[in-house]
LODREN-589286 format. One record per residue (C-alpha): residue number from 1; residue in one letter; chain; y, z, x. Coordinates in Angstrom, 2 decimals. Example, Ala and Ser with C-alpha at 12.3 -4.5 7.8 and 13.67 -1.06 7.14 Angstrom:
% LODREN-589286
1	A	A	-4.50	7.80	12.30
2	S	A	-1.06	7.14	13.67
END
This chain:
% LODREN-589286
1	M	A	74.20	-61.57	67.36
2	D	A	73.98	-65.27	68.19
3	I	A	71.23	-67.09	70.09
4	L	A	71.66	-69.22	73.21
5	R	A	68.95	-71.80	73.88
6	F	A	68.92	-73.12	77.43
7	I	A	66.57	-75.04	79.71
8	T	A	65.99	-74.76	83.44
9	A	A	65.34	-77.94	85.42
10	G	A	64.86	-78.81	89.05
11	S	A	62.40	-80.10	91.59
12	V	A	59.05	-78.49	92.38
13	D	A	59.52	-75.18	94.26
14	D	A	63.24	-74.95	93.50
15	G	A	62.56	-71.56	91.90
16	K	A	62.95	-72.21	88.15
17	S	A	60.16	-69.87	87.08
18	T	A	61.28	-67.24	89.58
19	L	A	64.83	-67.43	88.21
20	I	A	63.63	-66.82	84.64
21	G	A	61.36	-64.01	85.84
22	R	A	64.35	-62.45	87.63
23	L	A	66.49	-62.64	84.47
24	L	A	63.72	-60.90	82.49
25	Y	A	62.97	-58.36	85.23
26	D	A	66.53	-57.32	86.07
27	S	A	67.64	-57.19	82.43
28	K	A	64.73	-54.77	81.69
29	N	A	62.97	-57.16	79.30
30	I	A	59.46	-56.69	80.75
31	L	A	56.99	-54.21	79.28
32	I	A	55.10	-51.75	81.52
33	D	A	51.70	-53.37	80.84
34	Q	A	53.16	-56.78	81.77
35	L	A	54.39	-55.30	85.06
36	E	A	50.95	-53.89	85.83
37	A	A	49.30	-57.27	85.17
38	L	A	51.98	-58.96	87.31
39	E	A	51.27	-56.72	90.26
40	K	A	47.54	-57.51	90.11
41	Q	A	48.04	-61.29	89.92
42	S	A	50.93	-61.67	92.37
43	K	A	50.49	-63.73	95.53
44	N	A	54.09	-64.50	96.50
45	K	A	55.42	-60.94	96.22
46	N	A	59.09	-59.95	96.49
47	E	A	60.41	-56.57	97.62
48	N	A	59.37	-55.07	94.26
49	G	A	55.75	-56.13	94.82
50	V	A	55.62	-58.80	92.11
51	D	A	55.66	-62.60	91.86
52	L	A	58.25	-63.20	89.13
53	A	A	57.22	-66.84	88.56
54	I	A	53.97	-65.68	86.92
55	L	A	56.00	-64.43	83.93
56	T	A	56.58	-68.02	82.79
57	D	A	53.69	-69.93	84.32
58	G	A	51.08	-69.07	81.69
59	L	A	48.46	-71.75	82.39
60	R	A	45.79	-70.91	84.96
61	A	A	46.40	-74.21	86.81
62	E	A	50.10	-73.32	87.04
63	R	A	49.36	-69.99	88.67
64	E	A	46.79	-71.46	91.05
65	Q	A	49.00	-74.32	92.21
66	G	A	52.31	-72.46	92.02
67	I	A	53.86	-75.16	89.79
68	T	A	55.02	-75.53	86.18
69	I	A	53.04	-78.04	84.07
70	D	A	54.07	-77.50	80.46
71	V	A	57.34	-76.27	78.94
72	A	A	57.14	-72.47	78.76
73	Y	A	59.40	-70.63	76.32
74	R	A	60.55	-67.09	77.01
75	Y	A	62.64	-64.80	74.82
76	F	A	64.87	-61.96	75.88
77	S	A	68.04	-60.24	74.79
78	T	A	70.96	-58.21	76.09
79	P	A	73.43	-56.15	74.04
80	K	A	75.64	-59.27	73.79
81	R	A	73.26	-62.13	72.99
82	K	A	69.68	-63.26	72.38
83	F	A	68.20	-65.98	74.60
84	I	A	65.47	-68.60	74.27
85	I	A	64.65	-70.14	77.66
86	A	A	62.67	-73.32	78.20
87	D	A	61.18	-73.62	81.68
88	A	A	60.64	-77.39	82.20
89	P	A	58.29	-78.89	84.78
90	G	A	59.83	-80.69	87.75
91	H	A	57.20	-83.41	88.23
92	I	A	58.11	-86.97	87.21
93	Q	A	54.96	-87.35	85.06
94	Y	A	56.23	-84.56	82.79
95	T	A	59.48	-86.35	81.78
96	R	A	58.46	-86.04	78.10
97	N	A	58.15	-82.24	78.45
98	M	A	61.62	-82.13	80.02
99	I	A	63.22	-84.22	77.25
100	T	A	61.57	-82.33	74.37
101	G	A	62.50	-78.98	75.93
102	A	A	66.11	-80.10	76.46
103	S	A	66.59	-81.71	73.04
104	N	A	66.99	-78.30	71.34
105	S	A	68.90	-76.65	74.18
106	Q	A	72.62	-75.99	74.16
107	L	A	72.90	-75.68	77.93
108	I	A	70.99	-76.83	81.01
109	V	A	70.56	-74.89	84.26
110	I	A	69.84	-77.32	87.10
111	L	A	68.46	-75.60	90.19
112	I	A	69.11	-77.01	93.65
113	D	A	67.37	-75.77	96.80
114	A	A	70.18	-74.83	99.20
115	R	A	68.11	-76.25	102.09
116	Q	A	67.60	-79.64	100.39
117	G	A	70.90	-80.31	98.59
118	V	A	71.12	-82.95	95.84
119	I	A	67.86	-84.94	95.75
120	E	A	66.34	-87.60	93.47
121	Q	A	64.95	-85.03	91.02
122	T	A	68.43	-83.47	90.71
123	R	A	69.86	-86.86	89.79
124	R	A	67.03	-87.57	87.33
125	H	A	67.47	-84.27	85.48
126	S	A	71.23	-84.83	85.44
127	I	A	70.65	-88.29	83.94
128	I	A	68.50	-86.72	81.21
129	A	A	71.29	-84.17	80.59
130	S	A	73.80	-87.01	80.19
131	L	A	71.36	-88.96	77.96
132	L	A	71.02	-85.88	75.72
133	K	A	74.82	-85.31	75.72
134	M	A	74.49	-81.74	77.05
135	K	A	77.82	-79.97	76.55
136	N	A	77.40	-77.42	79.38
137	V	A	75.73	-77.87	82.77
138	V	A	75.07	-74.93	85.11
139	V	A	74.32	-75.86	88.72
140	A	A	72.50	-72.91	90.34
141	I	A	72.28	-73.39	94.09
142	N	A	69.19	-71.31	94.85
143	K	A	67.58	-69.88	98.01
144	M	A	70.98	-69.05	99.54
145	D	A	69.15	-66.35	101.53
146	L	A	67.38	-69.13	103.49
147	V	A	70.71	-70.64	104.65
148	D	A	72.25	-67.27	105.65
149	Y	A	74.32	-67.13	102.43
150	S	A	76.59	-69.84	103.88
151	E	A	79.76	-70.67	101.94
152	E	A	79.93	-74.01	103.76
153	V	A	76.45	-75.04	102.53
154	F	A	77.40	-74.06	98.96
155	N	A	80.63	-76.08	99.09
156	D	A	78.84	-79.12	100.56
157	I	A	76.23	-79.15	97.77
158	K	A	78.94	-78.61	95.16
159	A	A	80.81	-81.67	96.52
160	Q	A	77.57	-83.72	96.44
161	Y	A	76.90	-82.79	92.82
162	Q	A	80.48	-83.48	91.72
163	L	A	79.95	-87.14	92.69
164	V	A	76.77	-87.29	90.56
165	A	A	78.50	-85.61	87.60
166	K	A	81.48	-87.97	87.76
167	K	A	79.23	-91.04	87.76
168	L	A	77.29	-89.76	84.73
169	G	A	80.33	-88.50	82.81
170	L	A	79.08	-84.90	82.74
171	E	A	81.75	-82.30	81.95
172	N	A	81.94	-78.50	81.83
173	I	A	79.99	-77.95	85.06
174	H	A	79.67	-74.43	86.44
175	Y	A	78.41	-73.62	89.96
176	F	A	76.60	-70.44	91.09
177	P	A	75.28	-69.51	94.56
178	I	A	72.11	-67.48	93.92
179	S	A	68.83	-66.19	95.33
180	A	A	66.29	-65.83	92.54
181	F	A	63.79	-64.20	94.90
182	H	A	66.18	-61.39	95.93
183	G	A	68.32	-61.33	92.76
184	D	A	71.69	-62.33	94.30
185	N	A	74.36	-63.18	91.66
186	I	A	71.87	-63.35	88.79
187	V	A	72.26	-60.03	86.98
188	E	A	74.10	-58.10	89.73
189	R	A	76.84	-59.39	92.05
190	S	A	75.65	-60.10	95.59
191	E	A	76.77	-58.01	98.54
192	N	A	75.72	-60.93	100.74
193	M	A	78.24	-63.44	99.31
194	L	A	81.54	-61.63	99.08
195	W	A	83.26	-65.02	99.46
196	Y	A	82.07	-65.94	95.94
197	E	A	84.54	-64.65	93.34
198	G	A	82.96	-65.97	90.11
199	S	A	80.80	-64.17	87.56
200	T	A	77.06	-63.55	87.75
201	L	A	74.78	-66.05	86.06
202	L	A	73.78	-63.62	83.28
203	D	A	77.39	-62.69	82.59
204	F	A	78.23	-66.38	82.20
205	L	A	75.25	-66.99	79.88
206	E	A	76.24	-64.00	77.75
207	N	A	79.78	-65.29	77.21
208	V	A	79.69	-69.10	77.25
209	E	A	80.67	-70.72	73.94
210	V	A	77.96	-73.26	73.07
211	N	A	77.51	-73.61	69.31
212	Q	A	77.46	-77.39	69.01
213	N	A	77.44	-77.34	65.21
214	K	A	80.80	-75.52	65.19
215	E	A	82.33	-78.41	67.13
216	F	A	81.03	-80.82	64.48
217	E	A	82.98	-79.63	61.46
218	N	A	81.95	-82.32	58.95
219	P	A	80.00	-80.32	56.32
220	R	A	76.28	-81.13	56.24
221	F	A	73.57	-79.47	54.12
222	Q	A	70.03	-80.82	53.78
223	V	A	67.77	-79.66	50.96
224	Q	A	64.59	-78.02	52.20
225	Y	A	63.28	-76.79	48.86
226	V	A	64.18	-77.11	45.17
227	I	A	63.96	-73.69	43.49
228	R	A	62.94	-74.06	39.84
229	P	A	61.18	-70.86	38.62
230	Q	A	60.96	-71.87	34.92
231	T	A	60.44	-68.24	33.86
232	D	A	61.86	-66.72	30.65
233	E	A	64.66	-64.86	32.46
234	L	A	65.41	-67.82	34.79
235	H	A	64.77	-70.63	32.34
236	D	A	67.66	-72.89	33.44
237	Y	A	67.77	-71.90	37.10
238	R	A	67.81	-74.82	39.52
239	G	A	68.95	-74.16	43.10
240	Y	A	68.80	-76.26	46.25
241	A	A	67.75	-74.19	49.27
242	G	A	68.39	-75.08	52.91
243	E	A	70.43	-74.24	55.98
244	V	A	74.10	-75.11	56.39
245	I	A	73.86	-77.49	59.35
246	S	A	77.63	-77.58	59.86
247	G	A	80.90	-76.80	58.09
248	V	A	81.64	-74.50	55.13
249	Y	A	80.51	-74.73	51.49
250	K	A	82.36	-72.95	48.63
251	K	A	82.11	-72.75	44.88
252	G	A	84.11	-75.61	43.34
253	D	A	83.75	-77.95	46.35
254	E	A	83.44	-81.62	45.50
255	I	A	80.29	-82.97	47.15
256	T	A	78.36	-86.22	47.42
257	V	A	74.58	-86.29	47.04
258	L	A	73.03	-88.70	49.56
259	P	A	71.28	-91.13	49.72
260	Q	A	71.89	-91.44	45.94
261	N	A	75.68	-91.52	46.52
262	I	A	76.47	-89.45	43.41
263	Q	A	79.52	-87.16	43.20
264	T	A	79.36	-83.67	41.71
265	K	A	80.72	-80.13	42.27
266	I	A	79.18	-76.90	43.54
267	S	A	78.92	-74.43	40.64
268	K	A	77.47	-71.46	42.54
269	V	A	76.64	-70.42	46.12
270	E	A	73.94	-67.86	46.98
271	T	A	72.60	-66.35	50.19
272	G	A	70.15	-63.47	50.60
273	G	A	69.59	-63.42	46.83
274	K	A	73.26	-62.69	46.07
275	E	A	76.09	-64.87	44.85
276	V	A	78.84	-65.31	47.48
277	D	A	82.17	-67.13	47.75
278	S	A	81.16	-69.34	50.68
279	V	A	78.52	-70.05	53.33
280	F	A	78.99	-71.21	56.90
281	T	A	77.27	-73.08	59.74
282	N	A	73.68	-71.90	60.44
283	Q	A	73.50	-69.74	57.31
284	P	A	70.56	-70.15	54.91
285	A	A	71.87	-70.80	51.41
286	V	A	71.05	-71.87	47.87
287	L	A	73.58	-74.28	46.33
288	H	A	73.87	-74.95	42.59
289	I	A	75.61	-78.04	41.21
290	E	A	77.36	-78.81	37.91
291	D	A	75.44	-81.97	36.97
292	D	A	71.75	-82.69	36.37
293	I	A	70.91	-84.99	39.26
294	D	A	67.45	-85.83	40.60
295	I	A	67.58	-84.21	44.06
296	S	A	64.53	-83.88	46.32
297	R	A	63.56	-82.30	49.63
298	G	A	65.36	-84.08	52.47
299	D	A	68.42	-85.17	50.45
300	F	A	71.87	-84.26	51.77
301	L	A	74.74	-82.49	49.99
302	V	A	77.91	-83.33	51.92
303	K	A	81.62	-82.85	51.38
304	S	A	83.22	-86.03	50.14
305	E	A	85.22	-86.81	53.30
306	N	A	83.72	-88.18	56.54
307	L	A	80.37	-89.08	55.03
308	P	A	77.32	-89.62	57.27
309	K	A	75.75	-93.07	57.56
310	V	A	73.13	-94.11	55.01
311	E	A	71.04	-97.00	56.32
312	N	A	67.45	-98.18	56.54
313	E	A	67.93	-100.00	59.84
314	I	A	68.84	-97.74	62.74
315	E	A	69.28	-98.06	66.49
316	A	A	67.86	-95.25	68.58
317	V	A	66.79	-94.14	72.03
318	V	A	63.13	-93.06	72.02
319	C	A	61.30	-91.02	74.64
320	W	A	57.63	-91.96	74.28
321	L	A	55.33	-88.90	74.20
322	D	A	51.89	-90.40	73.56
323	K	A	49.13	-91.89	75.71
324	K	A	48.67	-94.59	73.05
325	E	A	51.27	-97.25	73.88
326	L	A	54.28	-98.26	71.77
327	N	A	54.57	-101.90	70.66
328	E	A	56.87	-103.89	68.39
329	G	A	55.52	-103.91	64.84
330	N	A	53.87	-100.48	65.11
331	K	A	54.20	-98.32	61.98
332	Y	A	54.92	-94.57	62.03
333	F	A	56.41	-91.77	59.98
334	I	A	59.91	-90.72	61.03
335	Q	A	60.74	-87.05	60.37
336	H	A	64.46	-86.27	60.24
337	K	A	64.65	-82.50	59.64
338	S	A	63.13	-82.12	56.12
339	K	A	62.96	-85.85	55.34
340	V	A	59.82	-87.86	56.14
341	L	A	59.85	-91.66	55.72
342	K	A	57.64	-94.58	56.72
343	T	A	59.14	-96.70	59.49
344	I	A	58.34	-99.77	61.56
345	I	A	59.41	-100.61	65.13
346	K	A	61.36	-103.78	64.41
347	K	A	62.47	-104.47	67.99
348	I	A	62.21	-102.88	71.45
349	E	A	65.49	-103.90	73.06
350	Y	A	65.24	-102.52	76.61
351	K	A	63.84	-99.79	78.81
352	I	A	66.09	-97.08	80.33
353	D	A	65.22	-96.06	83.88
354	V	A	65.49	-92.24	83.95
355	N	A	66.19	-92.35	87.69
356	T	A	69.18	-94.72	87.54
357	L	A	70.11	-95.24	83.83
358	E	A	69.64	-99.00	84.44
359	K	A	68.54	-101.10	81.46
360	T	A	65.55	-103.36	82.10
361	P	A	63.74	-105.83	79.81
362	V	A	60.44	-104.70	78.27
363	S	A	57.75	-107.20	79.24
364	E	A	54.77	-105.12	78.06
365	S	A	53.93	-102.04	75.99
366	V	A	55.93	-98.82	76.32
367	K	A	53.90	-96.15	78.10
368	L	A	53.87	-92.34	78.17
369	N	A	57.13	-90.79	79.51
370	E	A	59.12	-94.04	79.25
371	V	A	62.51	-94.14	77.49
372	V	A	63.51	-97.19	75.44
373	K	A	66.21	-98.43	73.08
374	V	A	64.69	-99.59	69.79
375	R	A	65.63	-100.84	66.34
376	L	A	63.75	-99.09	63.50
377	K	A	63.46	-100.07	59.85
378	T	A	62.69	-97.30	57.35
379	A	A	61.05	-97.66	53.93
380	S	A	64.11	-96.15	52.22
381	P	A	67.62	-95.27	53.47
382	L	A	68.02	-92.48	56.04
383	V	A	71.06	-90.16	56.03
384	F	A	72.27	-89.44	59.58
385	D	A	75.09	-88.98	62.06
386	S	A	74.84	-90.32	65.58
387	F	A	73.25	-88.00	68.17
388	E	A	76.53	-88.02	70.12
389	E	A	78.45	-86.76	67.06
390	S	A	75.89	-84.18	65.99
391	N	A	72.73	-83.16	67.79
392	A	A	71.46	-81.52	64.58
393	T	A	71.65	-84.61	62.30
394	G	A	71.20	-87.24	65.02
395	N	A	67.68	-86.46	66.21
396	A	A	64.25	-87.14	64.72
397	V	A	60.60	-87.51	65.71
398	L	A	58.06	-90.30	65.25
399	I	A	54.65	-89.25	63.91
400	D	A	51.41	-91.23	64.17
401	E	A	50.18	-92.15	60.67
402	T	A	46.50	-91.57	61.45
403	S	A	46.39	-88.65	63.92
404	N	A	49.54	-86.94	62.54
405	S	A	50.60	-86.15	66.14
406	T	A	54.20	-86.39	67.33
407	V	A	54.49	-89.53	69.48
408	G	A	58.23	-90.08	70.03
409	A	A	61.46	-88.10	70.40
410	V	A	64.31	-90.00	68.73
411	M	A	68.05	-89.88	69.46
412	I	A	69.86	-91.93	66.79
413	L	A	72.69	-94.13	68.00
END
């Protein structure tokens, strides 16, 4: 059973947390003791006597104010698929939370209040979706019960959003008229909107094809651990363990070890402790090679066609996550999956306005929640694909050398 990771986004009070609560509640993914606690804490009760938003708003301040502050992750499953949901805050000062939550998501659900239509926050979250190259966008027009389930209102908002999507180059957009509070068109079809002929939101989420790594077929495998037992029975055993990021690996494949740029062949493929003929995207595997080559954690084993880039100067978009400001000349660690290297901010080229996508010069330090285009120089060559080609091999994080905290989310250009 595969996993779908998606994020909900929208303005304050658009009903993101209620929508997630409804998905969990109606798909029978809430335990009895959770229901009892819900009933005691609920202020804004629905017809079942519970406030579904409390399921995701875990911080006390969130429950008191009725808002979402930090990204909340919730897990549930149906017979068809497992789901990981990120509930992102709608406030502008939590842009970093929105970007970090969306960076690992395969799909974004943008909620629009049917009474408000497309507003500035809708545009801003759509801009972030376009910046992160989201392959699927779901527009859930919520609170349809407050506009008398009007088809005309739904069509007007759909037309408004189509203009936004066209300007940003967003594709694969799907529209749903819903009421998270009453459950219309979320798990069950609504009797109140017989004019709507599409699927329910859950049915769509169960069936949408979203595996981005499958679309990127160039084989990529990064070493996470070198297995060298050196016991009597496994005296010569040397395997390179990791996850197949994309593509297929088979015994006999010609591969290139990067960044060393040395050619060799795969002599054996293992998964789950057994030798197999081949391994595929997202499978954990141990690869053995014919030649004795010095390979370390973070090195790549790739098929010899369509090689990734190997450079120590890279251009990237960075979302700044730290209260300590970013300046040219600052030194950090860059972590690219298993690889950690020292890096320096060689140049800050411009700032990207997350409300308009306009590029503006940087006259001072880069502050928390700001998004900038930078040029980085790493201590040794980095192996990567662009973020647009492959989300998996095109993202990284910047880590503060002294505090060891994550300070920047990196999308490599």
